[in-house]
KEZAMI-913377 format. One record per residue: x negated, y negated, z of N, C-alpha, C, O in turn; residue in one letter; residue number from 0. Coordinates in steps of 0.1 Angstrom, whole numbers. Layout:
BEGIN
n.u/n.v/n.w/ca.u/ca.v/ca.w/c.u/c.v/c.w/o.u/o.v/o.w/aa/i
X/Y/Z/X/Y/Z/X/Y/Z/X/Y/Z/A/NUM
...
***
This chain:
BEGIN
n.u/n.v/n.w/ca.u/ca.v/ca.w/c.u/c.v/c.w/o.u/o.v/o.w/aa/i
70/-251/1685/84/-251/1680/85/-246/1666/76/-249/1658/X/0
94/-237/1663/96/-232/1649/98/-243/1639/107/-251/1642/X/1
92/-242/1628/94/-252/1617/104/-245/1608/102/-234/1603/X/2
115/-253/1604/124/-248/1595/127/-258/1584/126/-270/1586/X/3
130/-253/1572/134/-261/1561/149/-259/1559/153/-248/1557/X/4
156/-270/1559/171/-270/1557/175/-275/1544/169/-285/1539/X/5
185/-269/1537/190/-275/1525/205/-276/1525/212/-266/1528/X/6
210/-288/1522/224/-290/1521/229/-287/1507/221/-284/1498/X/7
242/-289/1505/247/-287/1491/241/-297/1482/238/-294/1470/X/8
239/-309/1487/232/-320/1479/217/-318/1481/213/-311/1490/X/9
209/-323/1472/195/-321/1472/188/-330/1483/180/-339/1480/X/10
192/-329/1495/185/-336/1506/179/-325/1516/187/-317/1522/X/11
166/-325/1517/160/-315/1525/151/-321/1535/145/-332/1533/X/12
149/-314/1547/141/-319/1557/133/-308/1564/138/-296/1563/X/13
122/-311/1570/114/-302/1577/115/-306/1592/113/-317/1596/X/14
118/-296/1600/118/-298/1615/106/-291/1621/104/-280/1619/X/15
99/-299/1629/87/-294/1636/86/-300/1650/95/-308/1654/X/16
76/-296/1657/74/-301/1671/67/-315/1670/57/-317/1662/X/17
71/-324/1678/65/-337/1679/51/-335/1686/51/-328/1697/X/18
41/-342/1682/28/-340/1688/28/-343/1703/33/-353/1707/X/19
23/-334/1711/22/-335/1726/35/-335/1733/35/-338/1745/X/20
46/-332/1726/59/-331/1733/68/-320/1727/74/-322/1717/X/21
68/-309/1733/75/-297/1728/90/-299/1728/98/-292/1721/X/22
95/-309/1736/110/-311/1737/115/-321/1727/127/-324/1726/X/23
107/-326/1718/111/-336/1708/109/-329/1694/97/-325/1691/X/24
119/-329/1686/118/-324/1672/114/-335/1663/120/-346/1664/X/25
105/-333/1654/100/-342/1644/107/-339/1631/105/-328/1626/X/26
116/-348/1626/124/-345/1614/118/-354/1603/118/-366/1603/X/27
113/-347/1593/107/-353/1581/114/-350/1568/115/-339/1565/X/28
119/-360/1561/124/-358/1548/113/-354/1539/102/-359/1539/X/29
116/-344/1530/106/-338/1522/103/-346/1509/94/-343/1502/X/30
111/-357/1507/109/-366/1496/114/-380/1500/126/-381/1504/X/31
105/-390/1500/110/-403/1505/121/-409/1496/127/-419/1500/X/32
123/-403/1484/134/-408/1476/148/-403/1480/158/-407/1475/X/33
148/-393/1489/161/-387/1493/169/-396/1501/165/-404/1509/X/34
182/-396/1498/192/-404/1505/202/-394/1511/212/-390/1505/X/35
200/-390/1524/209/-380/1530/223/-386/1533/225/-398/1534/X/36
232/-377/1535/246/-381/1540/246/-379/1555/237/-373/1561/X/37
257/-384/1561/259/-381/1575/260/-367/1578/256/-362/1588/X/38
266/-359/1569/268/-345/1571/254/-338/1571/252/-329/1578/X/39
245/-342/1562/231/-337/1562/225/-339/1576/219/-330/1582/X/40
225/-352/1580/219/-355/1593/225/-347/1604/218/-342/1613/X/41
238/-346/1604/245/-339/1615/240/-324/1615/239/-318/1626/X/42
239/-318/1604/234/-304/1603/220/-303/1609/217/-293/1616/X/43
211/-313/1606/198/-312/1611/198/-314/1626/190/-308/1633/X/44
206/-323/1631/207/-325/1646/212/-312/1652/207/-308/1663/X/45
221/-305/1646/226/-292/1651/215/-282/1652/213/-275/1662/X/46
206/-282/1642/195/-272/1642/185/-276/1653/180/-267/1660/X/47
183/-289/1655/174/-293/1666/179/-289/1679/172/-285/1688/X/48
192/-290/1681/199/-287/1693/197/-272/1696/195/-267/1707/X/49
199/-264/1685/197/-249/1686/183/-246/1691/181/-235/1697/X/50
173/-254/1687/159/-252/1691/156/-256/1705/145/-254/1710/X/51
166/-262/1712/165/-266/1726/158/-279/1728/153/-282/1739/X/52
158/-288/1718/152/-301/1719/160/-310/1727/173/-309/1728/X/53
154/-320/1734/161/-330/1741/163/-343/1733/170/-352/1736/X/54
155/-344/1721/156/-355/1713/151/-352/1699/143/-342/1697/X/55
155/-359/1689/151/-358/1675/145/-372/1671/151/-382/1673/X/56
133/-372/1666/126/-384/1661/122/-382/1646/116/-372/1643/X/57
125/-391/1638/123/-390/1624/109/-395/1620/102/-401/1628/X/58
104/-391/1608/93/-398/1602/97/-411/1597/108/-415/1599/X/59
88/-418/1590/91/-431/1585/101/-430/1574/99/-423/1564/X/60
112/-437/1575/123/-437/1566/124/-449/1557/123/-461/1563/X/61
126/-448/1544/128/-459/1536/142/-464/1538/151/-457/1543/X/62
145/-477/1535/157/-483/1538/170/-476/1534/179/-475/1542/X/63
170/-470/1522/182/-463/1518/186/-451/1526/197/-447/1526/X/64
176/-445/1532/178/-433/1540/184/-436/1554/189/-427/1561/X/65
182/-448/1559/185/-452/1573/199/-451/1576/203/-446/1587/X/66
209/-457/1568/223/-458/1573/229/-444/1577/236/-444/1587/X/67
226/-433/1570/232/-420/1574/227/-417/1588/235/-411/1596/X/68
215/-419/1592/210/-416/1605/216/-425/1616/220/-420/1627/X/69
218/-438/1613/224/-447/1622/239/-443/1625/243/-443/1636/X/70
246/-439/1614/259/-434/1615/261/-421/1623/271/-418/1629/X/71
250/-414/1624/249/-401/1631/244/-403/1645/242/-393/1652/X/72
243/-415/1650/240/-418/1664/225/-420/1667/221/-421/1678/X/73
217/-422/1657/203/-425/1659/201/-440/1662/209/-449/1657/X/74
190/-444/1669/186/-457/1671/172/-459/1666/165/-450/1663/X/75
167/-472/1665/154/-475/1660/144/-473/1671/145/-478/1682/X/76
134/-465/1668/123/-462/1678/110/-471/1674/103/-475/1683/X/77
108/-474/1661/97/-482/1657/100/-487/1643/107/-481/1636/X/78
93/-498/1640/94/-505/1627/81/-505/1621/71/-510/1627/X/79
80/-501/1608/67/-501/1601/67/-510/1589/78/-513/1583/X/80
56/-515/1586/54/-524/1574/48/-515/1563/38/-508/1565/X/81
54/-516/1551/49/-509/1539/40/-519/1531/45/-530/1528/X/82
28/-514/1527/19/-523/1519/16/-514/1506/14/-502/1507/X/83
14/-521/1495/11/-515/1482/-1/-522/1476/-1/-534/1476/X/84
-10/-515/1471/-22/-520/1463/-19/-515/1448/-20/-503/1445/X/85
-16/-525/1440/-16/-522/1425/-30/-522/1420/-36/-533/1418/X/86
-35/-511/1417/-50/-510/1415/-54/-518/1403/-65/-523/1403/X/87
-46/-520/1393/-49/-527/1381/-49/-542/1383/-54/-550/1375/X/88
-44/-547/1394/-43/-561/1397/-57/-567/1399/-65/-562/1407/X/89
-60/-578/1391/-74/-583/1391/-78/-589/1404/-89/-587/1409/X/90
-68/-596/1411/-71/-602/1424/-75/-591/1434/-84/-592/1442/X/91
-67/-580/1434/-69/-569/1444/-83/-563/1441/-90/-559/1450/X/92
-86/-561/1428/-99/-555/1425/-111/-563/1429/-121/-558/1434/X/93
-110/-577/1428/-121/-585/1433/-123/-584/1448/-134/-583/1453/X/94
-112/-583/1456/-113/-581/1470/-119/-567/1473/-127/-566/1482/X/95
-115/-557/1465/-120/-543/1467/-135/-543/1464/-142/-536/1471/X/96
-139/-550/1454/-153/-550/1450/-162/-556/1461/-173/-552/1464/X/97
-156/-567/1468/-163/-573/1479/-165/-563/1490/-176/-562/1496/X/98
-155/-556/1493/-156/-546/1504/-165/-535/1500/-172/-529/1509/X/99
-166/-531/1487/-175/-520/1483/-189/-524/1486/-197/-515/1490/X/100
-193/-537/1484/-207/-541/1487/-210/-540/1501/-221/-536/1505/X/101
-200/-544/1510/-202/-543/1524/-203/-528/1528/-211/-524/1537/X/102
-194/-520/1523/-194/-505/1526/-207/-499/1522/-212/-490/1529/X/103
-213/-503/1511/-226/-497/1506/-237/-500/1516/-245/-492/1519/X/104
-236/-512/1522/-246/-515/1532/-244/-507/1545/-254/-502/1551/X/105
-232/-505/1549/-229/-497/1560/-233/-482/1558/-239/-476/1567/X/106
-231/-477/1546/-235/-463/1544/-250/-461/1544/-255/-450/1547/X/107
-257/-472/1541/-272/-471/1541/-278/-473/1555/-290/-471/1557/X/108
-269/-476/1565/-274/-477/1579/-277/-464/1585/-269/-454/1584/X/109
-289/-462/1591/-294/-449/1595/-284/-443/1606/-283/-431/1606/X/110
-278/-451/1614/-270/-446/1625/-256/-442/1621/-249/-435/1629/X/111
-252/-445/1608/-238/-442/1604/-239/-431/1593/-247/-432/1583/X/112
-230/-421/1594/-229/-411/1584/-215/-408/1581/-206/-407/1590/X/113
-211/-407/1569/-198/-404/1564/-198/-390/1559/-206/-386/1550/X/114
-189/-381/1565/-189/-367/1561/-175/-363/1558/-165/-370/1561/X/115
-174/-351/1552/-161/-345/1550/-155/-341/1563/-162/-336/1572/X/116
-142/-344/1565/-135/-340/1578/-130/-326/1575/-121/-323/1568/X/117
-137/-316/1582/-134/-302/1580/-124/-298/1590/-122/-304/1601/X/118
-116/-287/1588/-106/-282/1597/-112/-280/1611/-106/-281/1621/X/119
-125/-275/1611/-131/-273/1624/-134/-285/1632/-137/-285/1644/X/120
-132/-297/1626/-135/-310/1633/-122/-317/1637/-122/-328/1642/X/121
-111/-310/1635/-98/-317/1637/-95/-320/1652/-88/-329/1656/X/122
-101/-311/1661/-99/-314/1675/-106/-327/1679/-100/-335/1687/X/123
-118/-330/1674/-125/-342/1677/-117/-354/1670/-115/-365/1677/X/124
-111/-352/1658/-103/-362/1652/-91/-365/1660/-87/-377/1662/X/125
-84/-355/1665/-72/-357/1673/-75/-364/1686/-67/-372/1690/X/126
-87/-362/1692/-90/-369/1704/-92/-384/1701/-88/-393/1709/X/127
-98/-387/1689/-99/-401/1685/-86/-407/1682/-83/-419/1687/X/128
-77/-400/1676/-64/-405/1672/-56/-408/1685/-49/-418/1686/X/129
-58/-400/1695/-50/-402/1708/-56/-414/1715/-48/-421/1722/X/130
-69/-417/1714/-74/-429/1720/-71/-441/1712/-70/-452/1718/X/131
-69/-440/1699/-66/-451/1691/-52/-456/1691/-49/-468/1689/X/132
-42/-446/1693/-28/-450/1692/-21/-446/1706/-24/-436/1712/X/133
-13/-455/1710/-6/-453/1722/5/-443/1720/10/-441/1709/X/134
8/-435/1731/19/-426/1731/32/-433/1727/34/-444/1732/X/135
41/-427/1720/41/-413/1715/36/-411/1700/40/-402/1694/X/136
27/-420/1696/24/-421/1681/11/-413/1678/8/-413/1666/X/137
4/-408/1687/-8/-401/1684/-5/-387/1678/5/-381/1681/X/138
-14/-383/1669/-13/-370/1663/-22/-359/1670/-33/-363/1674/X/139
-18/-347/1670/-26/-336/1675/-32/-329/1663/-30/-333/1652/X/140
-39/-317/1666/-45/-310/1656/-35/-305/1645/-38/-306/1633/X/141
-24/-300/1650/-14/-294/1641/-9/-305/1632/-7/-303/1620/X/142
-6/-317/1637/0/-328/1629/-11/-333/1619/-7/-336/1608/X/143
-23/-334/1623/-34/-338/1613/-35/-327/1602/-37/-331/1590/X/144
-34/-315/1605/-35/-304/1595/-23/-305/1586/-25/-303/1574/X/145
-11/-309/1591/1/-310/1582/-1/-322/1573/3/-322/1561/X/146
-7/-333/1578/-10/-345/1569/-19/-341/1558/-17/-346/1546/X/147
-29/-333/1560/-38/-329/1550/-31/-321/1538/-35/-322/1527/X/148
-20/-314/1542/-13/-306/1531/0/-313/1526/8/-306/1519/X/149
2/-325/1530/15/-332/1526/15/-336/1512/26/-339/1506/X/150
3/-337/1505/3/-341/1491/-5/-330/1484/-13/-323/1490/X/151
-4/-329/1470/-11/-319/1463/-26/-320/1464/-33/-310/1463/X/152
-31/-332/1465/-46/-334/1466/-48/-343/1478/-41/-353/1481/X/153
-59/-341/1485/-62/-350/1496/-77/-351/1498/-85/-343/1493/X/154
-81/-362/1504/-95/-365/1507/-96/-369/1522/-89/-378/1526/X/155
-104/-361/1530/-105/-364/1544/-120/-367/1547/-129/-360/1543/X/156
-122/-378/1555/-135/-382/1558/-136/-385/1573/-127/-390/1579/X/157
-148/-383/1578/-151/-386/1592/-164/-395/1592/-173/-394/1584/X/158
-164/-405/1602/-175/-413/1603/-182/-410/1616/-176/-409/1627/X/159
-195/-408/1616/-203/-405/1627/-213/-416/1630/-221/-420/1622/X/160
-213/-420/1643/-222/-431/1647/-231/-425/1658/-227/-420/1668/X/161
-244/-425/1655/-254/-419/1663/-251/-405/1667/-253/-400/1678/X/162
-246/-398/1657/-243/-383/1658/-230/-380/1664/-227/-368/1666/X/163
-221/-390/1667/-208/-388/1674/-197/-392/1664/-198/-403/1659/X/164
-187/-384/1662/-176/-388/1654/-168/-400/1661/-164/-399/1673/X/165
-166/-411/1653/-160/-422/1659/-148/-427/1651/-141/-436/1655/X/166
-146/-422/1639/-135/-426/1630/-132/-415/1620/-141/-407/1617/X/167
-120/-415/1615/-117/-406/1604/-105/-412/1595/-98/-421/1600/X/168
-104/-406/1584/-92/-410/1575/-88/-397/1568/-96/-388/1565/X/169
-75/-397/1564/-69/-387/1556/-61/-394/1545/-52/-402/1548/X/170
-64/-392/1533/-57/-398/1521/-52/-387/1512/-58/-376/1511/X/171
-42/-391/1505/-36/-381/1496/-33/-387/1482/-33/-399/1480/X/172
-30/-378/1473/-27/-382/1459/-16/-373/1454/-17/-361/1455/X/173
-6/-379/1448/5/-371/1441/7/-378/1428/12/-390/1428/X/174
5/-372/1416/6/-378/1403/-3/-390/1403/-15/-389/1405/X/175
3/-402/1400/-5/-414/1399/-3/-423/1411/-6/-435/1410/X/176
1/-418/1422/3/-426/1434/-6/-420/1445/-7/-408/1447/X/177
-13/-430/1452/-22/-426/1463/-16/-430/1476/-8/-440/1477/X/178
-20/-424/1487/-15/-427/1500/-26/-427/1510/-34/-417/1511/X/179
-28/-438/1518/-37/-438/1529/-28/-433/1541/-20/-440/1546/X/180
-29/-420/1544/-20/-413/1553/-23/-415/1568/-14/-417/1576/X/181
-36/-415/1571/-39/-417/1585/-54/-423/1586/-63/-418/1579/X/182
-55/-432/1594/-69/-438/1596/-69/-442/1611/-61/-449/1616/X/183
-80/-437/1618/-81/-440/1632/-96/-443/1635/-105/-436/1630/X/184
-98/-453/1643/-112/-457/1648/-111/-457/1663/-103/-463/1669/X/185
-121/-450/1669/-122/-449/1683/-123/-464/1689/-131/-472/1683/X/186
-116/-467/1699/-117/-481/1705/-131/-485/1708/-134/-497/1707/X/187
-140/-476/1712/-153/-479/1715/-162/-483/1703/-173/-488/1705/X/188
-157/-480/1691/-165/-483/1679/-158/-493/1670/-161/-494/1658/X/189
-148/-501/1675/-142/-510/1666/-150/-523/1664/-160/-525/1670/X/190
-146/-530/1654/-153/-543/1650/-167/-540/1644/-176/-548/1645/X/191
-169/-528/1638/-181/-525/1632/-180/-523/1617/-189/-520/1609/X/192
-167/-525/1612/-165/-523/1597/-162/-509/1593/-162/-506/1581/X/193
-159/-500/1603/-157/-486/1600/-144/-484/1593/-143/-475/1584/X/194
-133/-491/1597/-121/-490/1590/-122/-494/1576/-116/-487/1567/X/195
-129/-505/1573/-131/-509/1559/-139/-499/1551/-136/-497/1540/X/196
-149/-493/1558/-157/-482/1551/-148/-471/1547/-149/-466/1535/X/197
-138/-467/1555/-130/-456/1552/-119/-459/1541/-116/-451/1532/X/198
-114/-471/1542/-104/-476/1532/-111/-477/1518/-106/-473/1508/X/199
-123/-482/1518/-131/-483/1506/-134/-469/1500/-132/-467/1488/X/200
-137/-460/1508/-140/-446/1503/-127/-440/1497/-128/-434/1486/X/201
-116/-441/1504/-103/-436/1499/-99/-443/1486/-95/-436/1477/X/202
-101/-456/1485/-97/-463/1473/-105/-459/1461/-100/-457/1450/X/203
-118/-458/1463/-127/-454/1452/-124/-440/1447/-124/-438/1435/X/204
-121/-431/1456/-117/-418/1452/-104/-418/1444/-103/-411/1434/X/205
-94/-426/1448/-82/-427/1440/-84/-433/1427/-78/-429/1417/X/206
-92/-444/1426/-94/-451/1413/-101/-441/1403/-98/-441/1392/X/207
-110/-433/1408/-117/-423/1399/-107/-413/1393/-110/-408/1383/X/208
-96/-411/1400/-86/-402/1395/-74/-409/1389/-63/-403/1389/X/209
-76/-421/1385/-65/-428/1377/-53/-431/1385/-42/-431/1379/X/210
-54/-433/1398/-42/-437/1406/-39/-451/1402/-48/-460/1401/X/211
-26/-454/1400/-22/-467/1396/-17/-476/1408/-17/-488/1407/X/212
-13/-469/1418/-7/-476/1430/-11/-468/1443/-10/-456/1443/X/213
-15/-476/1453/-18/-470/1466/-9/-475/1476/-7/-488/1477/X/214
-3/-467/1484/6/-471/1495/1/-467/1509/-6/-457/1510/X/215
5/-476/1518/1/-473/1532/12/-480/1541/17/-490/1537/X/216
14/-474/1552/23/-481/1562/16/-482/1575/8/-473/1579/X/217
20/-491/1583/14/-493/1596/25/-500/1605/33/-507/1600/X/218
23/-499/1618/32/-505/1627/33/-520/1625/22/-526/1622/X/219
45/-526/1625/46/-540/1621/39/-550/1631/36/-561/1627/X/220
36/-545/1643/29/-553/1653/14/-550/1653/7/-555/1662/X/221
9/-542/1644/-5/-538/1644/-12/-548/1635/-15/-545/1623/X/222
-15/-560/1640/-20/-571/1633/-34/-567/1627/-37/-571/1615/X/223
-42/-560/1634/-56/-557/1629/-55/-548/1617/-62/-550/1607/X/224
-46/-538/1617/-44/-530/1605/-39/-538/1593/-43/-536/1582/X/225
-29/-546/1596/-24/-554/1585/-34/-563/1578/-35/-564/1566/X/226
-43/-569/1587/-53/-578/1581/-63/-569/1573/-68/-574/1563/X/227
-66/-557/1578/-76/-549/1571/-70/-546/1557/-77/-547/1547/X/228
-58/-541/1556/-53/-537/1543/-51/-549/1534/-53/-548/1522/X/229
-46/-560/1539/-44/-572/1531/-58/-577/1526/-58/-583/1515/X/230
-69/-575/1533/-82/-579/1529/-87/-571/1516/-95/-576/1509/X/231
-80/-559/1514/-83/-551/1502/-74/-555/1491/-76/-549/1480/X/232
-64/-563/1493/-55/-567/1482/-42/-560/1483/-33/-561/1474/X/233
-39/-552/1494/-26/-546/1496/-16/-558/1499/-19/-567/1506/X/234
-4/-556/1494/6/-566/1495/18/-560/1503/23/-549/1500/X/235
23/-568/1513/35/-563/1520/47/-563/1511/50/-572/1504/X/236
54/-552/1513/66/-550/1504/79/-555/1512/79/-554/1524/X/237
89/-559/1505/101/-564/1511/108/-552/1518/108/-540/1513/X/238
115/-555/1529/121/-544/1537/111/-536/1545/99/-537/1542/X/239
115/-530/1556/106/-523/1565/110/-508/1565/121/-504/1561/X/240
101/-500/1570/104/-486/1572/108/-484/1587/104/-492/1595/X/241
116/-475/1589/121/-472/1603/118/-458/1608/120/-449/1600/X/242
114/-457/1620/114/-444/1627/125/-444/1636/127/-453/1645/X/243
134/-435/1635/146/-434/1643/146/-423/1653/139/-413/1651/X/244
154/-424/1663/155/-413/1673/169/-412/1679/176/-421/1680/X/245
172/-399/1682/185/-397/1689/182/-387/1701/176/-377/1699/X/246
188/-391/1712/187/-382/1724/198/-372/1723/209/-375/1720/X/247
194/-359/1726/204/-348/1725/209/-344/1739/220/-338/1740/X/248
202/-346/1749/206/-342/1763/207/-353/1773/210/-351/1784/X/249
***
């Protein structure tokens, strides 16, 4: 599906693209999470999606202030996400991170485990892991993962290989002094080995070296395993939730 960038009279802009694995669903992403669109903005974007022949429009994760305009334009809630933040300078969070760093160091020294850069040529394998790790319709394909890599000015992508086979990956980003854990997936066959912790530790250390003051991540509110993982690093749940919204067009 053609990707278009729309601009209204007010500074509210969105990117429309194809939802992974479903050509009939348009993925609408606000280009800045601080944007607060009007109902007119949302209506214009819905019209564009209709012109593209979509049967539905599904948003990216929306902060609370952006939600009312979409609800007023006929959208409903498709999923609820929890936002967590790690204030890097917090002493308690740093102690937890240091504990994980020691565990991650032991994992990296294990002969059967290798952490490598996630290269574009490896995205098909990463997408296969993502699809096994997340139930439909939340899995990312190759195009979506490539888009995540370019969503921030700087990014770090890592893959974990167990006995020569990729079993996990992460994509993290940095903009100014804020870091983002954008995607992390572990193959179900390789869970409970500490690989998620290994990848969060790697991303966090990269961000700290570049003077990031705050790291943000979101995950499905019912994904208890992910919530426990991030909280174990000192991430704290933020008040209010993020919403993914959807509107059927046909």
